[in-house]
DOLO-429037 format. One record per atom (N, C-alpha, C): atom name; residue in three letters; x, y, z. Coordinates in steps of 0.02 Angstrom, whole numbers. Atoms other than C-alpha are relative to their C-alpha. Layout:
+----+-----+--------+--------+--------+
|  a |   r |      X |      Y |      Z |
+----+-----+--------+--------+--------+
| CA | ala |      X |      Y |      Z |
...
+----+-----+--------+--------+--------+
//
This chain:
+----+-----+--------+--------+--------+
|  a |   r |      X |      Y |      Z |
+----+-----+--------+--------+--------+
|  N | met |      6 |    -82 |     37 |
| CA | met |   4419 |   -823 |   3122 |
|  C | met |    -77 |     11 |    -22 |
|  N | ser |     64 |     -7 |     27 |
| CA | ser |   4261 |   -731 |   3085 |
|  C | ser |      2 |     32 |    -54 |
|  N | leu |    -16 |    -30 |     70 |
| CA | leu |   4231 |   -684 |   2919 |
|  C | leu |    -47 |     77 |    -18 |
|  N | val |     38 |    -66 |      3 |
| CA | val |   4083 |   -551 |   2965 |
|  C | val |     13 |     29 |     75 |
|  N | gly |    -32 |    -30 |    -69 |
| CA | gly |   4115 |   -425 |   3099 |
|  C | gly |    -57 |      4 |      6 |
|  N | asp |     86 |    -13 |    -21 |
| CA | asp |   3958 |   -361 |   3208 |
|  C | asp |      1 |     63 |     21 |
|  N | glu |     -4 |    -80 |     -4 |
| CA | glu |   3991 |   -169 |   3207 |
|  C | glu |    -57 |     23 |     11 |
|  N | glu |     67 |    -30 |    -11 |
| CA | glu |   3810 |   -129 |   3211 |
|  C | glu |    -25 |    -15 |     26 |
|  N | gly |     57 |     47 |    -59 |
| CA | gly |   3746 |   -235 |   3351 |
|  C | gly |    -30 |    -53 |    -15 |
|  N | gly |     31 |     70 |     -8 |
| CA | gly |   3721 |   -385 |   3278 |
|  C | gly |    -67 |    -10 |    -27 |
|  N | ser |     78 |     21 |     29 |
| CA | ser |   3545 |   -374 |   3187 |
|  C | ser |    -18 |    -57 |    -54 |
|  N | gly |     11 |     59 |     55 |
| CA | gly |   3597 |   -479 |   3050 |
|  C | gly |    -33 |     21 |    -54 |
|  N | gln |     38 |    -16 |     60 |
| CA | gln |   3528 |   -373 |   2933 |
|  C | gln |     61 |     22 |    -60 |
|  N | gly |    -50 |    -21 |     28 |
| CA | gly |   3695 |   -349 |   2838 |
|  C | gly |     43 |     44 |     22 |
|  N | his |    -43 |    -51 |    -15 |
| CA | his |   3789 |   -225 |   2923 |
|  C | his |     43 |    -20 |     39 |
|  N | gly |    -56 |     17 |    -41 |
| CA | gly |   3930 |   -325 |   2983 |
|  C | gly |     41 |     13 |    -70 |
|  N | his |    -63 |    -14 |     39 |
| CA | his |   4092 |   -317 |   2869 |
|  C | his |     41 |    -55 |     -3 |
|  N | ala |    -46 |     61 |      5 |
| CA | ala |   4184 |   -453 |   2778 |
|  C | ala |     60 |     19 |     15 |
|  N | his |    -57 |     -6 |    -20 |
| CA | his |   4360 |   -470 |   2823 |
|  C | his |     57 |    -14 |    -39 |
|  N | ala |    -60 |     20 |     62 |
| CA | ala |   4454 |   -541 |   2671 |
|  C | ala |     17 |     40 |    -42 |
|  N | asp |    -73 |    -51 |     34 |
| CA | asp |   4485 |   -394 |   2555 |
|  C | asp |    -78 |     48 |      0 |
|  N | ala |     60 |    -42 |     15 |
| CA | ala |   4361 |   -252 |   2498 |
|  C | ala |    -20 |     -3 |    -50 |
|  N | thr |     38 |    -12 |     62 |
| CA | thr |   4304 |   -294 |   2337 |
|  C | thr |    -59 |    -36 |     12 |
|  N | gly |     74 |     54 |    -14 |
| CA | gly |   4168 |   -427 |   2398 |
|  C | gly |     15 |    -52 |     64 |
|  N | gly |     -1 |     44 |    -34 |
| CA | gly |   4240 |   -516 |   2551 |
|  C | gly |     13 |    -73 |    -19 |
|  N | val |      4 |     85 |      8 |
| CA | val |   4214 |   -710 |   2567 |
|  C | val |    -28 |    -16 |    -74 |
|  N | leu |     38 |     25 |     62 |
| CA | leu |   4096 |   -690 |   2402 |
|  C | leu |     61 |     29 |    -52 |
|  N | thr |    -31 |    -21 |     48 |
| CA | thr |   4204 |   -719 |   2276 |
|  C | thr |    -30 |      7 |    -81 |
|  N | asp |     17 |     -2 |     57 |
| CA | asp |   4088 |   -710 |   2114 |
|  C | asp |    -77 |      4 |     18 |
|  N | ile |     87 |     22 |     10 |
| CA | ile |   3889 |   -714 |   2083 |
|  C | ile |     22 |    -65 |    -43 |
|  N | asp |      4 |     65 |     36 |
| CA | asp |   3867 |   -894 |   2032 |
|  C | asp |    -56 |    -11 |    -44 |
|  N | his |     53 |      9 |     38 |
| CA | his |   3685 |   -876 |   1970 |
|  C | his |    -36 |     44 |     32 |
|  N | val |     76 |    -41 |     -9 |
| CA | val |   3527 |   -775 |   1986 |
|  C | val |    -43 |    -78 |    -12 |
|  N | gly |     55 |     42 |    -10 |
| CA | gly |   3392 |   -900 |   2033 |
|  C | gly |    -94 |     25 |    -37 |
|  N | ile |     67 |    -28 |     40 |
| CA | ile |   3226 |   -865 |   1921 |
|  C | ile |    -56 |    -54 |      8 |
|  N | ala |     54 |     33 |     -9 |
| CA | ala |   3055 |   -950 |   1980 |
|  C | ala |    -48 |    -20 |    -62 |
|  N | val |     59 |      0 |     39 |
| CA | val |   2941 |  -1018 |   1827 |
|  C | val |    -17 |    -64 |    -20 |
|  N | tyr |     53 |     52 |    -10 |
| CA | tyr |   2793 |  -1119 |   1791 |
|  C | tyr |     12 |    -45 |    -47 |
|  N | asp |     -5 |     50 |     53 |
| CA | asp |   2843 |  -1193 |   1612 |
|  C | asp |     85 |      7 |    -16 |
|  N | leu |    -55 |    -13 |     -2 |
| CA | leu |   3031 |  -1223 |   1618 |
|  C | leu |     28 |     -3 |    -80 |
|  N | asp |    -14 |    -10 |     60 |
| CA | asp |   3023 |  -1272 |   1429 |
|  C | asp |      8 |     52 |    -22 |
|  N | ala |     19 |    -55 |     39 |
| CA | ala |   2942 |  -1118 |   1382 |
|  C | ala |     56 |     65 |     30 |
|  N | ala |    -69 |    -34 |    -22 |
| CA | ala |   3090 |  -1013 |   1491 |
|  C | ala |     34 |      3 |    -45 |
|  N | val |    -19 |     33 |     31 |
| CA | val |   3203 |  -1099 |   1401 |
|  C | val |     16 |     28 |    -56 |
|  N | gly |      1 |    -20 |     82 |
| CA | gly |   3141 |  -1045 |   1228 |
|  C | gly |     -5 |     49 |    -12 |
|  N | trp |      5 |    -85 |     18 |
| CA | trp |   3100 |   -873 |   1264 |
|  C | trp |     85 |     24 |     12 |
|  N | tyr |    -61 |    -23 |      2 |
| CA | tyr |   3300 |   -842 |   1341 |
|  C | tyr |     33 |    -11 |    -92 |
|  N | arg |    -32 |     15 |     64 |
| CA | arg |   3344 |   -946 |   1158 |
|  C | arg |    -37 |     58 |    -36 |
|  N | asp |     25 |    -29 |     37 |
| CA | asp |   3228 |   -847 |   1072 |
|  C | asp |     17 |     85 |     -2 |
|  N | met |     -8 |    -69 |     -9 |
| CA | met |   3268 |   -669 |   1152 |
|  C | met |     74 |     18 |    -11 |
|  N | phe |    -73 |     -1 |    -10 |
| CA | phe |   3450 |   -697 |   1175 |
|  C | phe |     45 |    -47 |    -39 |
|  N | gly |    -47 |     35 |     45 |
| CA | gly |   3512 |   -843 |   1069 |
|  C | gly |     25 |    -46 |     65 |
|  N | ala |    -70 |     44 |    -50 |
| CA | ala |   3568 |   -924 |   1243 |
|  C | ala |    -28 |    -79 |     -3 |
|  N | thr |      3 |     75 |    -10 |
| CA | thr |   3582 |  -1115 |   1255 |
|  C | thr |     -6 |    -13 |     76 |
|  N | val |     -5 |     39 |    -79 |
| CA | val |   3551 |  -1228 |   1419 |
|  C | val |     76 |    -40 |     -6 |
|  N | ala |    -67 |     17 |     -2 |
| CA | ala |   3730 |  -1255 |   1479 |
|  C | ala |     -4 |    -65 |     42 |
|  N | his |      7 |     69 |    -35 |
| CA | his |   3669 |  -1397 |   1601 |
|  C | his |    -78 |      1 |     41 |
|  N | arg |     82 |     14 |    -34 |
| CA | arg |   3497 |  -1461 |   1664 |
|  C | arg |      5 |    -57 |     38 |
|  N | glu |      7 |     42 |    -47 |
| CA | glu |   3451 |  -1564 |   1808 |
|  C | glu |    -45 |     -1 |     39 |
|  N | arg |     54 |     15 |    -75 |
| CA | arg |   3319 |  -1637 |   1929 |
|  C | arg |     38 |     -8 |     62 |
|  N | ile |    -28 |     23 |    -63 |
| CA | ile |   3359 |  -1608 |   2099 |
|  C | ile |    -35 |    -21 |     44 |
|  N | glu |     76 |     38 |    -50 |
| CA | glu |   3248 |  -1725 |   2217 |
|  C | glu |      3 |     23 |     42 |
|  N | ser |    -22 |    -36 |    -81 |
| CA | ser |   3308 |  -1672 |   2378 |
|  C | ser |    -37 |     76 |    -12 |
|  N | asp |     43 |    -67 |    -24 |
| CA | asp |   3224 |  -1495 |   2342 |
|  C | asp |    -55 |     11 |    -49 |
|  N | gly |     61 |     15 |     40 |
| CA | gly |   3087 |  -1553 |   2207 |
|  C | gly |     -3 |     52 |    -45 |
|  N | val |      3 |    -38 |     44 |
| CA | val |   3140 |  -1442 |   2080 |
|  C | val |     49 |    -17 |    -76 |
|  N | glu |    -44 |     21 |     52 |
| CA | glu |   3208 |  -1457 |   1906 |
|  C | glu |     22 |     80 |    -18 |
|  N | glu |    -42 |    -57 |     30 |
| CA | glu |   3340 |  -1339 |   1813 |
|  C | glu |     12 |     16 |    -46 |
|  N | ala |    -14 |     -5 |     64 |
| CA | ala |   3399 |  -1269 |   1672 |
|  C | ala |     59 |     53 |     22 |
|  N | leu |    -64 |    -48 |      3 |
| CA | leu |   3570 |  -1165 |   1675 |
|  C | leu |     -2 |     23 |    -70 |
|  N | ile |     12 |    -25 |     50 |
| CA | ile |   3597 |  -1037 |   1557 |
|  C | ile |     49 |     57 |     11 |
|  N | lys |    -72 |    -42 |     -6 |
| CA | lys |   3795 |   -976 |   1547 |
|  C | lys |    -14 |     91 |    -22 |
|  N | val |    -17 |    -78 |      0 |
| CA | val |   3823 |   -790 |   1559 |
|  C | val |     63 |     14 |     11 |
|  N | ala |    -77 |    -14 |     -6 |
| CA | ala |   3999 |   -747 |   1551 |
|  C | ala |     13 |    -49 |     54 |
|  N | asp |    -29 |     23 |    -26 |
| CA | asp |   4059 |   -832 |   1706 |
|  C | asp |    -50 |    -23 |     61 |
|  N | ser |     82 |     12 |    -82 |
| CA | ser |   3881 |   -846 |   1823 |
|  C | ser |    -24 |    -46 |    -63 |
|  N | tyr |     60 |     38 |     17 |
| CA | tyr |   3729 |   -948 |   1751 |
|  C | tyr |    -71 |     63 |     29 |
|  N | ile |     52 |    -17 |    -46 |
| CA | ile |   3540 |   -885 |   1771 |
|  C | ile |    -15 |    -83 |     11 |
|  N | gln |     30 |     73 |    -24 |
| CA | gln |   3464 |  -1031 |   1850 |
|  C | gln |    -87 |    -12 |    -14 |
|  N | leu |     94 |      4 |     -5 |
| CA | leu |   3275 |  -1062 |   1791 |
|  C | leu |    -18 |    -64 |     30 |
|  N | leu |     25 |     36 |    -82 |
| CA | leu |   3187 |  -1163 |   1930 |
|  C | leu |    -81 |    -19 |     -7 |
|  N | thr |     69 |      5 |    -13 |
| CA | thr |   3027 |  -1256 |   1914 |
|  C | thr |    -36 |    -33 |     57 |
|  N | pro |     31 |     50 |    -52 |
| CA | pro |   2933 |  -1351 |   2050 |
|  C | pro |     -8 |    -60 |    -41 |
|  N | val |     19 |     61 |     42 |
| CA | val |   2919 |  -1540 |   2006 |
|  C | val |    -36 |    -34 |     66 |
|  N | thr |     35 |     34 |    -37 |
| CA | thr |   2820 |  -1581 |   2167 |
|  C | thr |    -50 |     69 |     31 |
|  N | asp |     55 |    -39 |    -41 |
| CA | asp |   2673 |  -1478 |   2264 |
|  C | asp |     33 |     24 |     66 |
|  N | thr |    -29 |      2 |    -81 |
| CA | thr |   2770 |  -1484 |   2423 |
|  C | thr |     84 |     43 |      1 |
|  N | ser |    -81 |    -34 |    -18 |
| CA | ser |   2941 |  -1403 |   2371 |
|  C | ser |    -19 |     64 |     30 |
|  N | pro |     12 |    -62 |    -14 |
| CA | pro |   2988 |  -1236 |   2450 |
|  C | pro |     -2 |     38 |    -63 |
|  N | leu |     17 |    -66 |     48 |
| CA | leu |   2988 |  -1172 |   2282 |
|  C | leu |    -69 |    -23 |    -35 |
|  N | ala |     55 |      2 |     16 |
| CA | ala |   2815 |  -1225 |   2252 |
|  C | ala |    -34 |     60 |     40 |
|  N | lys |     24 |    -55 |    -48 |
| CA | lys |   2761 |  -1138 |   2403 |
|  C | lys |     28 |     78 |     -9 |
|  N | phe |    -21 |    -72 |     28 |
| CA | phe |   2861 |   -977 |   2356 |
|  C | phe |    -44 |     18 |    -38 |
|  N | met |     42 |    -27 |     68 |
| CA | met |   2777 |   -978 |   2198 |
|  C | met |    -86 |     19 |     10 |
|  N | glu |     71 |     -5 |    -34 |
| CA | glu |   2594 |   -996 |   2294 |
|  C | glu |    -18 |     70 |     11 |
|  N | arg |      5 |    -71 |    -13 |
| CA | arg |   2635 |   -832 |   2368 |
|  C | arg |     28 |     50 |    -50 |
|  N | asn |     -4 |    -48 |     53 |
| CA | asn |   2736 |   -734 |   2232 |
|  C | asn |    -18 |      1 |    -74 |
|  N | gly |     -1 |    -12 |     88 |
| CA | gly |   2712 |   -805 |   2061 |
|  C | gly |     82 |      4 |    -28 |
|  N | glu |    -77 |     -8 |     17 |
| CA | glu |   2863 |   -812 |   1950 |
|  C | glu |     23 |     70 |      4 |
|  N | gly |    -38 |    -49 |    -25 |
| CA | gly |   3000 |   -709 |   1962 |
|  C | gly |     67 |    -23 |     38 |
|  N | leu |    -75 |     19 |    -30 |
| CA | leu |   3181 |   -688 |   2045 |
|  C | leu |    -11 |    -33 |     63 |
|  N | his |     19 |     18 |    -71 |
| CA | his |   3188 |   -799 |   2188 |
|  C | his |     49 |    -32 |     46 |
|  N | his |    -56 |    -14 |    -58 |
| CA | his |   3370 |   -795 |   2244 |
|  C | his |     64 |     21 |    -27 |
|  N | val |    -60 |     -5 |     18 |
| CA | val |   3546 |   -761 |   2214 |
|  C | val |     58 |    -26 |     38 |
|  N | gly |    -42 |     47 |    -47 |
| CA | gly |   3680 |   -882 |   2245 |
|  C | gly |     87 |     34 |    -37 |
|  N | tyr |    -79 |    -27 |     12 |
| CA | tyr |   3864 |   -813 |   2270 |
|  C | tyr |     54 |    -38 |     18 |
|  N | arg |    -54 |     54 |     -8 |
| CA | arg |   4016 |   -919 |   2249 |
|  C | arg |     30 |     30 |     55 |
|  N | val |    -27 |     17 |    -54 |
| CA | val |   4114 |   -965 |   2409 |
|  C | val |     73 |    -31 |     -2 |
|  N | asp |    -66 |     52 |      1 |
| CA | asp |   4304 |  -1044 |   2443 |
|  C | asp |    -27 |    -52 |     49 |
|  N | asp |     32 |     56 |    -58 |
| CA | asp |   4234 |  -1127 |   2599 |
|  C | asp |    -74 |      0 |     14 |
|  N | cys |     63 |      8 |    -33 |
| CA | cys |   4051 |  -1149 |   2602 |
|  C | cys |    -18 |      1 |     86 |
|  N | ala |     19 |     12 |    -88 |
| CA | ala |   4047 |  -1221 |   2793 |
|  C | ala |     29 |     52 |     44 |
|  N | glu |    -20 |    -60 |    -29 |
| CA | glu |   4161 |  -1071 |   2850 |
|  C | glu |    -39 |     56 |      4 |
|  N | val |     38 |    -59 |     11 |
| CA | val |   4059 |   -941 |   2783 |
|  C | val |    -83 |    -23 |     33 |
|  N | leu |     93 |     27 |    -31 |
| CA | leu |   3888 |  -1028 |   2843 |
|  C | leu |     17 |      7 |     77 |
|  N | glu |    -18 |     -1 |    -68 |
| CA | glu |   3969 |  -1049 |   3026 |
|  C | glu |     -5 |     58 |      2 |
|  N | ser |      7 |    -75 |    -27 |
| CA | ser |   4023 |   -865 |   3024 |
|  C | ser |    -53 |     61 |      3 |
|  N | val |     51 |    -43 |      0 |
| CA | val |   3867 |   -785 |   2952 |
|  C | val |    -50 |    -17 |     64 |
|  N | lys |     23 |     -5 |    -46 |
| CA | lys |   3782 |   -879 |   3074 |
|  C | lys |      0 |     16 |     77 |
|  N | gly |    -40 |    -43 |    -61 |
| CA | gly |   3893 |   -821 |   3229 |
|  C | gly |    -15 |     69 |      9 |
|  N | ala |     24 |    -62 |     -4 |
| CA | ala |   3852 |   -663 |   3161 |
|  C | ala |    -69 |     35 |     10 |
|  N | gly |     65 |    -34 |    -31 |
| CA | gly |   3652 |   -666 |   3188 |
|  C | gly |    -44 |    -22 |    -59 |
|  N | ala |     38 |      4 |     41 |
| CA | ala |   3605 |   -716 |   3013 |
|  C | ala |    -38 |    -63 |      4 |
|  N | arg |     62 |     43 |      7 |
| CA | arg |   3451 |   -832 |   2998 |
|  C | arg |     19 |    -44 |    -38 |
|  N | val |      3 |     34 |     56 |
| CA | val |   3491 |   -986 |   2902 |
|  C | val |    -61 |    -48 |    -16 |
|  N | val |     29 |     58 |     40 |
| CA | val |   3398 |  -1119 |   2785 |
|  C | val |     37 |    -52 |     33 |
|  N | asp |    -20 |     87 |      6 |
| CA | asp |   3511 |  -1257 |   2788 |
|  C | asp |     65 |     20 |     82 |
|  N | glu |    -40 |     -5 |    -50 |
| CA | glu |   3604 |  -1279 |   2961 |
|  C | glu |     80 |    -27 |    -16 |
|  N | his |    -68 |     45 |     14 |
| CA | his |   3752 |  -1394 |   2875 |
|  C | his |     -5 |     28 |    -94 |
|  N | pro |      9 |      2 |     68 |
| CA | pro |   3808 |  -1377 |   2682 |
|  C | pro |    -13 |    -63 |    -15 |
|  N | arg |     47 |     64 |     34 |
| CA | arg |   3733 |  -1495 |   2563 |
|  C | arg |     20 |     10 |    -82 |
|  N | thr |    -10 |      5 |     73 |
| CA | thr |   3754 |  -1553 |   2391 |
|  C | thr |    -56 |     33 |    -41 |
|  N | gly |     64 |    -61 |     34 |
| CA | gly |   3674 |  -1427 |   2270 |
|  C | gly |     14 |    -25 |    -70 |
|  N | ser |    -19 |     27 |     55 |
| CA | ser |   3678 |  -1445 |   2079 |
|  C | ser |     84 |     -4 |    -12 |
|  N | arg |    -66 |     -2 |     20 |
| CA | arg |   3829 |  -1482 |   1963 |
|  C | arg |     41 |    -16 |     51 |
|  N | gly |    -74 |      7 |    -57 |
| CA | gly |   3908 |  -1557 |   2133 |
|  C | gly |     32 |     45 |     33 |
|  N | thr |    -44 |    -48 |    -40 |
| CA | thr |   3938 |  -1401 |   2196 |
|  C | thr |    -27 |     -9 |     97 |
|  N | thr |     17 |     23 |    -63 |
| CA | thr |   3908 |  -1400 |   2396 |
|  C | thr |    -22 |     77 |     19 |
|  N | val |     48 |    -34 |      0 |
| CA | val |   3783 |  -1262 |   2447 |
|  C | val |    -28 |     -4 |     74 |
|  N | ala |     25 |     -5 |    -42 |
| CA | ala |   3691 |  -1195 |   2584 |
|  C | ala |    -27 |     67 |     12 |
|  N | phe |     32 |    -59 |     16 |
| CA | phe |   3545 |  -1048 |   2590 |
|  C | phe |    -10 |     48 |     85 |
|  N | leu |      5 |    -46 |    -63 |
| CA | leu |   3521 |   -887 |   2720 |
|  C | leu |    -59 |      6 |    -22 |
|  N | his |     56 |     -7 |     -9 |
| CA | his |   3357 |   -847 |   2755 |
|  C | his |    -26 |     74 |     -7 |
|  N | pro |    -18 |    -76 |     24 |
| CA | pro |   3297 |   -694 |   2672 |
|  C | pro |    -45 |     52 |     57 |
|  N | lys |     15 |    -54 |    -60 |
| CA | lys |   3224 |   -631 |   2840 |
|  C | lys |     56 |     63 |     32 |
|  N | thr |    -56 |    -18 |    -36 |
| CA | thr |   3401 |   -578 |   2905 |
|  C | thr |     39 |     22 |    -71 |
|  N | ser |    -54 |    -11 |     50 |
| CA | ser |   3463 |   -532 |   2728 |
|  C | ser |    -49 |     41 |    -62 |
|  N | phe |     44 |    -43 |     37 |
| CA | phe |   3344 |   -390 |   2665 |
|  C | phe |    -42 |    -42 |    -53 |
|  N | ala |     67 |     47 |     48 |
| CA | ala |   3202 |   -519 |   2593 |
|  C | ala |     25 |    -10 |    -63 |
|  N | thr |    -53 |     33 |     64 |
| CA | thr |   3343 |   -595 |   2478 |
|  C | thr |     -5 |    -56 |     15 |
|  N | leu |    -25 |     50 |     12 |
| CA | leu |   3351 |   -770 |   2474 |
|  C | leu |     76 |    -12 |    -26 |
|  N | ile |    -74 |     11 |     26 |
| CA | ile |   3551 |   -802 |   2473 |
|  C | ile |      5 |    -66 |     -2 |
|  N | glu |    -22 |     63 |     11 |
| CA | glu |   3632 |   -960 |   2420 |
|  C | glu |     71 |     14 |     -2 |
|  N | leu |    -82 |      2 |     19 |
| CA | leu |   3826 |   -986 |   2461 |
|  C | leu |     27 |    -50 |    -42 |
|  N | val |    -26 |     46 |     33 |
| CA | val |   3897 |  -1096 |   2334 |
|  C | val |     78 |    -11 |    -16 |
|  N | gln |    -69 |     39 |     16 |
| CA | gln |   4054 |  -1201 |   2326 |
|  C | gln |     14 |    -35 |    -55 |
|  N | glu |    -11 |     50 |     46 |
| CA | glu |   4121 |  -1271 |   2192 |
|  C | glu |     39 |    -59 |      9 |
+----+-----+--------+--------+--------+
//
């Protein structure tokens, strides 16, 4: 079953339509907003001082060369990320763009199924297959070139 239609000619620019329902299709929730920062402790301190926010989870993800701090906001998170290697994709992103919004993570029920569907609809992907993400989730990234210059992460709990 295709999750994404190809009604606009398959440009991969988000013109397809999800078939699951009218509220968000296969995207069940916003899992997190990823923000690239140079100093993770300073960013955590800023969120604490400004909003009284506390870290719900902190983890070093060796495979991605990053350290994260997750701040819970309702049923979602702010994911503060800093590179721990100079060769990580995040370090390269920050060389070009500096600090700021890095990606949006959307919850899905079946990461593999959604990934195959969007690939079939013409989306360019970073991950050909789902992989393990933080908190033991299953994740896959869609390339920003076919999603309105936004890096998208699919997240399955």
